[in-house]
GUMARKE-987381 format. One record per residue: x, y, z of N, C-alpha, C in turn; chain; residue number from 1; residue in one letter. Coordinates in steps of 0.1 Angstrom, whole numbers, plus 5000, padded with zeros to 4 digits. Layout:
N
n_X/n_Y/n_Z/ca_X/ca_Y/ca_Z/c_X/c_Y/c_Z/chain/resi/resn
X/Y/Z/X/Y/Z/X/Y/Z/A/NUM/a
...
This chain:
153
n_X/n_Y/n_Z/ca_X/ca_Y/ca_Z/c_X/c_Y/c_Z/chain/resi/resn
8727/1241/8428/8732/1247/8418/8743/1237/8410/A/1/m
8743/1237/8398/8753/1229/8389/8762/1239/8383/A/2/v
8775/1239/8383/8784/1246/8376/8791/1238/8365/A/3/s
8795/1243/8355/8803/1236/8345/8817/1243/8343/A/4/m
8828/1236/8343/8840/1242/8339/8842/1242/8324/A/5/a
8843/1256/8319/8843/1257/8304/8858/1262/8301/A/6/l
8863/1255/8291/8876/1260/8285/8877/1274/8280/A/7/a
8890/1278/8281/8892/1291/8272/8889/1289/8258/A/8/e
8885/1300/8252/8880/1297/8236/8885/1311/8231/A/9/r
8888/1310/8217/8894/1321/8211/8888/1320/8197/A/10/a
8886/1334/8191/8881/1335/8177/8891/1344/8168/A/11/w
8891/1343/8156/8898/1354/8149/8892/1355/8136/A/12/c
8888/1368/8132/8882/1372/8120/8888/1382/8112/A/13/v
8890/1381/8100/8896/1391/8092/8884/1398/8085/A/14/v
8885/1413/8087/8875/1422/8081/8880/1433/8071/A/15/i
8872/1439/8066/8880/1449/8055/8883/1460/8064/A/16/p
8894/1467/8058/8899/1478/8064/8890/1491/8058/A/17/h
8878/1490/8064/8867/1500/8059/8858/1501/8073/A/18/h
8851/1512/8071/8841/1514/8083/8830/1504/8085/A/19/p
8827/1496/8074/8819/1485/8076/8824/1474/8082/A/20/r
8836/1473/8084/8843/1462/8092/8841/1463/8107/A/21/g
8838/1473/8111/8835/1476/8127/8819/1470/8129/A/22/a
8811/1471/8117/8798/1464/8120/8800/1449/8122/A/23/r
8808/1445/8111/8809/1430/8110/8815/1424/8123/A/24/i
8827/1431/8127/8832/1426/8141/8822/1426/8151/A/25/a
8816/1436/8154/8805/1436/8164/8795/1427/8162/A/26/r
8790/1423/8151/8781/1413/8149/8786/1399/8152/A/27/q
8797/1395/8149/8805/1383/8150/8807/1380/8166/A/28/r
8812/1392/8171/8816/1390/8187/8803/1387/8193/A/29/l
8792/1394/8191/8780/1393/8196/8773/1380/8196/A/30/t
8773/1375/8183/8769/1361/8179/8776/1350/8188/A/31/a
8789/1352/8189/8797/1341/8194/8795/1343/8211/A/32/e
8796/1353/8215/8796/1353/8231/8782/1355/8237/A/33/l
8773/1358/8230/8759/1363/8236/8755/1353/8246/A/34/r
8756/1339/8246/8752/1330/8253/8763/1327/8265/A/35/a
8774/1332/8263/8785/1328/8272/8790/1337/8284/A/36/a
8786/1350/8282/8790/1361/8291/8777/1369/8296/A/37/v
8777/1375/8306/8767/1384/8310/8764/1396/8299/A/38/n
8754/1402/8300/8749/1412/8288/8757/1424/8291/A/39/p
8761/1428/8303/8768/1440/8305/8783/1440/8302/A/40/t
8790/1427/8303/8803/1424/8299/8803/1425/8283/A/41/l
8794/1418/8277/8792/1417/8263/8791/1429/8256/A/42/l
8782/1439/8261/8779/1453/8255/8793/1461/8257/A/43/a
8801/1459/8269/8812/1467/8269/8824/1461/8260/A/44/d
8823/1448/8257/8833/1443/8247/8829/1447/8234/A/45/a
8817/1448/8231/8814/1451/8218/8818/1467/8216/A/46/v
8815/1475/8225/8818/1489/8225/8833/1490/8223/A/47/a
8841/1484/8230/8856/1485/8230/8860/1478/8216/A/48/v
8856/1468/8210/8860/1464/8198/8856/1473/8187/A/49/l
8845/1478/8188/8841/1489/8176/8851/1501/8178/A/50/a
8855/1507/8189/8864/1517/8190/8877/1514/8184/A/51/e
8882/1501/8187/8895/1497/8184/8895/1495/8168/A/52/l
8884/1490/8162/8884/1488/8147/8883/1502/8141/A/53/v
8874/1510/8146/8873/1524/8141/8886/1531/8142/A/54/g
8893/1530/8150/8907/1537/8150/8916/1530/8141/A/55/n
8917/1517/8140/8924/1510/8129/8922/1515/8115/A/56/a
8909/1517/8112/8904/1522/8099/8908/1537/8097/A/57/v
8904/1544/8108/8909/1560/8107/8923/1562/8108/A/58/r
8931/1556/8115/8945/1560/8119/8956/1551/8114/A/59/h
8953/1540/8108/8963/1528/8105/8961/1523/8091/A/60/a
8972/1518/8086/8973/1513/8073/8967/1499/8076/A/61/s
8962/1493/8065/8956/1478/8066/8967/1469/8065/A/62/p
8965/1457/8069/8974/1444/8066/8974/1442/8052/A/63/l
8982/1434/8047/8983/1429/8032/8969/1423/8030/A/64/p
8963/1428/8019/8950/1425/8013/8939/1434/8017/A/65/g
8943/1445/8022/8933/1455/8027/8924/1451/8039/A/66/g
8929/1443/8049/8921/1439/8059/8927/1444/8072/A/67/v
8920/1442/8081/8923/1442/8098/8919/1428/8103/A/68/v
8926/1423/8112/8925/1411/8120/8920/1414/8133/A/69/r
8909/1408/8135/8902/1411/8148/8901/1396/8155/A/70/v
8905/1397/8168/8904/1387/8175/8899/1386/8190/A/71/a
8892/1379/8196/8889/1378/8211/8890/1364/8215/A/72/w
8891/1365/8228/8895/1354/8236/8886/1352/8249/A/73/r
8879/1343/8251/8871/1343/8264/8878/1333/8274/A/74/l
8881/1338/8286/8887/1329/8296/8876/1331/8307/A/75/r
8867/1318/8309/8856/1317/8319/8860/1319/8333/A/76/p
8853/1323/8341/8855/1325/8356/8860/1312/8361/A/77/a
8869/1315/8371/8876/1304/8380/8866/1302/8390/A/78/d
8861/1290/8390/8850/1287/8401/8858/1286/8416/A/79/s
8870/1286/8415/8876/1286/8428/8881/1299/8434/A/80/g
8878/1310/8426/8883/1323/8430/8873/1330/8440/A/81/a
8878/1339/8446/8870/1344/8456/8860/1354/8447/A/82/e
8862/1359/8438/8851/1367/8431/8853/1361/8416/A/83/i
8841/1355/8410/8841/1348/8399/8840/1357/8388/A/84/e
8848/1358/8379/8848/1368/8367/8851/1361/8354/A/85/r
8842/1363/8344/8847/1359/8330/8856/1370/8325/A/86/d
8867/1368/8316/8874/1375/8310/8873/1375/8296/A/87/t
8872/1386/8290/8872/1388/8273/8883/1397/8271/A/88/v
8892/1393/8262/8903/1400/8257/8899/1402/8241/A/89/e
8898/1415/8239/8899/1417/8223/8910/1423/8217/A/90/v
8912/1421/8205/8927/1424/8199/8924/1429/8185/A/91/r
8927/1440/8181/8927/1445/8165/8942/1447/8162/A/92/v
8944/1440/8149/8957/1440/8145/8956/1447/8130/A/93/t
8965/1457/8128/8964/1464/8115/8978/1466/8111/A/94/d
8981/1473/8100/8995/1475/8094/9002/1486/8101/A/95/g
8998/1490/8111/9006/1502/8119/9001/1515/8115/A/96/g
9005/1526/8124/9003/1539/8121/9014/1546/8124/A/97/a
9016/1559/8119/9028/1566/8122/9030/1571/8137/A/98/t
9018/1572/8143/9018/1576/8158/9014/1565/8167/A/99/e
9021/1562/8178/9016/1552/8187/9002/1555/8193/A/100/q
8994/1546/8192/8981/1547/8198/8981/1553/8214/A/101/p
8974/1564/8217/8974/1569/8230/8962/1576/8233/A/102/r
8959/1578/8246/8948/1587/8249/8953/1602/8249/A/103/i
8942/1610/8242/8946/1623/8240/8937/1630/8249/A/104/r
8944/1643/8252/8937/1655/8259/8930/1661/8248/A/105/a
8918/1662/8250/8909/1670/8239/8899/1680/8246/A/106/i
8896/1689/8238/8886/1699/8242/8871/1693/8245/A/107/a
8865/1699/8254/8852/1694/8258/8842/1695/8247/A/108/t
8846/1705/8238/8834/1705/8227/8840/1697/8212/A/109/d
8851/1690/8214/8857/1683/8203/8846/1670/8198/A/110/a
8845/1669/8186/8835/1660/8181/8841/1645/8180/A/111/i
8854/1644/8182/8862/1630/8181/8871/1631/8191/A/112/d
8879/1619/8191/8891/1618/8197/8891/1610/8212/A/113/g
8880/1605/8215/8877/1601/8227/8877/1586/8226/A/114/r
8881/1579/8216/8881/1566/8215/8889/1557/8226/A/115/g
8900/1559/8226/8909/1553/8236/8907/1555/8250/A/116/l
8899/1569/8253/8893/1571/8267/8882/1561/8270/A/117/s
8874/1558/8260/8863/1550/8262/8870/1535/8264/A/118/i
8879/1530/8256/8885/1519/8259/8890/1517/8273/A/119/v
8898/1527/8277/8905/1526/8290/8893/1525/8301/A/120/a
8883/1534/8298/8872/1535/8309/8864/1520/8309/A/121/a
8862/1514/8300/8855/1501/8300/8863/1489/8302/A/122/l
8877/1491/8300/8885/1478/8301/8892/1479/8315/A/123/s
8896/1466/8318/8905/1464/8331/8919/1472/8328/A/124/d
8923/1467/8314/8937/1473/8310/8937/1472/8294/A/125/r
8947/1478/8289/8947/1477/8273/8962/1481/8271/A/126/w
8965/1479/8259/8979/1481/8254/8981/1480/8239/A/127/g
8993/1482/8235/8997/1480/8221/9009/1472/8220/A/128/v
9008/1463/8210/9019/1454/8207/9023/1456/8194/A/129/d
9038/1457/8190/9042/1459/8178/9050/1448/8173/A/130/r
9050/1445/8162/9060/1434/8156/9063/1439/8140/A/131/d
9070/1431/8134/9075/1435/8120/9066/1438/8110/A/132/g
9051/1432/8114/9041/1433/8103/9031/1445/8106/A/133/l
9032/1449/8119/9023/1460/8123/9020/1462/8135/A/134/g
9007/1466/8142/9004/1465/8155/8992/1461/8158/A/135/q
8991/1456/8172/8977/1451/8178/8976/1459/8191/A/136/s
8964/1464/8189/8958/1470/8202/8948/1463/8208/A/137/v
8950/1461/8220/8942/1451/8227/8936/1458/8241/A/138/w
8927/1452/8245/8920/1454/8258/8915/1443/8265/A/139/a
8916/1441/8278/8910/1431/8288/8898/1436/8295/A/140/e
8887/1429/8293/8876/1433/8302/8871/1420/8310/A/141/l
8866/1425/8322/8861/1412/8329/8847/1416/8337/A/142/s
8839/1405/8338/8824/1408/8344/8823/1398/8353/A/143/g
8812/1399/8362/8808/1390/8372/8804/1380/8364/A/144/a
8806/1367/8371/8800/1353/8366/8785/1353/8366/A/145/f
8777/1349/8355/8763/1347/8355/8761/1333/8354/A/146/d
8756/1327/8367/8755/1313/8369/8742/1308/8361/A/147/h
8732/1315/8360/8722/1311/8352/8726/1309/8338/A/148/e
8730/1319/8331/8736/1318/8317/8745/1306/8315/A/149/r
8753/1304/8325/8765/1294/8323/8758/1279/8324/A/150/r
8747/1277/8334/8739/1266/8335/8729/1261/8324/A/151/e
8726/1272/8316/8714/1268/8306/8723/1261/8293/A/152/s
8717/1252/8287/8724/1246/8275/8726/1253/8264/A/153/p
């Protein structure tokens, strides 16, 4: 078995503050990470990113220029760790909202309002950072190391 040490990598994409922005973000994340992480981790990261972008579009104002900034970072598994896990952090930055993003208690028959519950269920942890320009909602996800994917060119 051959293993390669991969360096941390990060991406940042500016998307429109519009529902189509979520599709653009999903496509870019998938294209960049498809060969780098296992399919389950990728699917979870894509779902979380889509929820965060959707929330930014529905509940927050845009950044200057009518955009939202989407970023993700891949920290490859530590080959010396007891359990080797890749970690993906996704971050969506918008112009801020009037209310702090939080998980809401909703009725069973409600048609929306589950976004951050989905984020919390799929991620190891998530949170909100605020600065003078707006807010970033982020989530960190990890998944088991996939030796076969890592070894292929």
